[in-house]
N, C-alpha and C positions, 0 to 999 in steps of 0.2 A: 864332748860332742855337742854341736849346736842343735837347738830345737827346730823341728820341722815346721814350716809355716802351713797354714790351712791350704794355700794354693798348691804347695808341693805335695801335700797329702792327697788332694783330690786328683792332681795330675798323675800321681803314681797309681791310684786306684783305677783311673780311666785307662792308663797305659797297660795295666795288667788284667783288664777285664776281658771277658768273653764277648766277641762281637755280637753273637746271637742274644746273649743275656742283656747286653746294653741296649740293643735294638728293642727287645721286648719291654724293658722298663721305659724307654723313650716313647714308644708308641702308646703306652698306657696313659701318658700325660697329655697327649694331643696338643702339644705346643707347636705354634707355627711362627717362630721369630723371623724377622727380616734380617738377612745377612748377605754379605758378598764374600767371595773367595779371593783373598789377597794373594795367597799362594795355593793353587789347587794341589790336592794330594799328589805327591811325587815319591817315587821309590828310589832309594840309593843304598849305598853300603857304608858300614862303619867298621873300623878295625877294632877287634877285641884284644886287649892286652891282659896279661896275667903275671903273677910272680910265683916262682916255685916256693912252696911252703909259706906263702904270703909275706916273705921277708927278702927273698932273693932278688936278682936283677930282673927287670921287666923283659918279657918276650911276647911276640905276636902270636896269639893263640889261633887267630883266624879272622874271618869276616862274617858279618851278620847283615841281613837285609833290614832296612829301616824305612818306614813311610812317615812323611811329615806333611803337615798342612797348617795353614793360617787362615782364619776367617775374621771378618770385621762386622760387628753389629751396626745398625743404623745410627747409633749414638757415638760411634767411633771406637768402642771397646774391641780390643784384639784378643783372639783366643788362639792358642798354639797347641799342637800335639806332635809327639814323636813316639812311634810304636815299632816294636819289633815285628817283622813280617811284611806282607804285601797287600794288606786290606785297605784300599783307598777310602771306601765308604766309612769304615770304622775310624780312620784317622780324621776325616772331616767332621764326623759326629763328635768325636772327642774334643776337637778344636772348638766347635760350636758350644759344647757344654762348658768348656773352660771359660769362654766369653760370658755365657749366661750365669755361671757361678760367681762372676765378678760383679754382677748386678744385684743390689740389695733386695729388689722386689722378687727376684726368682731364686735367690740363693738358698733360702730355707727349704723351699719346696723341693729343689733338686737334691739338696743334702739328704732329706728324708726319703725321697722316692727313688733316687738313683745311687748316690754315693754310699750311703749306709748299707743298703742291701748288697752292693757290689763288694764293699770292703768285707762284709761278713762272708760272702761267697769265697773271696780270696783267702781269708783266714781258714775257712773250712778246707779249701784245697791244699793249703800249706800243712795243716794237721794230718790230712789223709796221706800226703806224701811223706811226712815225717814218720807216721806209723808204718807205712810200706817199707821205708828204709830201715827202721828199727827192727822189723820182723826178719830182715835178712842179715842182721848183724851177727858176726861170728867173733867170739872171743878165743884168742889163742893163748895157750899157756905152755910152759916148759917144765917138765919134770926133771929134777936134779937127781942124778944117780950117784950113789955113793961109790967109794973106791973099793972094788971087789978084787 
């Protein structure tokens, strides 16, 4: 399996973040970067595919709503975002953060103040979900009866 790049990591963290939590972290920084919307946030559908037992033939499981956006900073750097759901403001903010994270002068600040806390929150949510699932696990067993 290939190694995940820094950009793939922060795009994943942003895409899985809570819109309210991201907004709170963003407002605390008070940054006002100049940017233009190359592609304003738009909502569409994507088709979800799956495999039975992870090895069988592919089948269409259904559709999911996706919001995407593209922004451009004043120096020409492009930022992209694709999110599940219909939150246009969240998609535009994620695209802006993607562009700013590509800038050497703002990258470390954003990593410390936004990406790291959001990644920790995401991991906490995963662990809570895993505990919730584990608490409902049922082990089945069969008793073998002798010949009577």
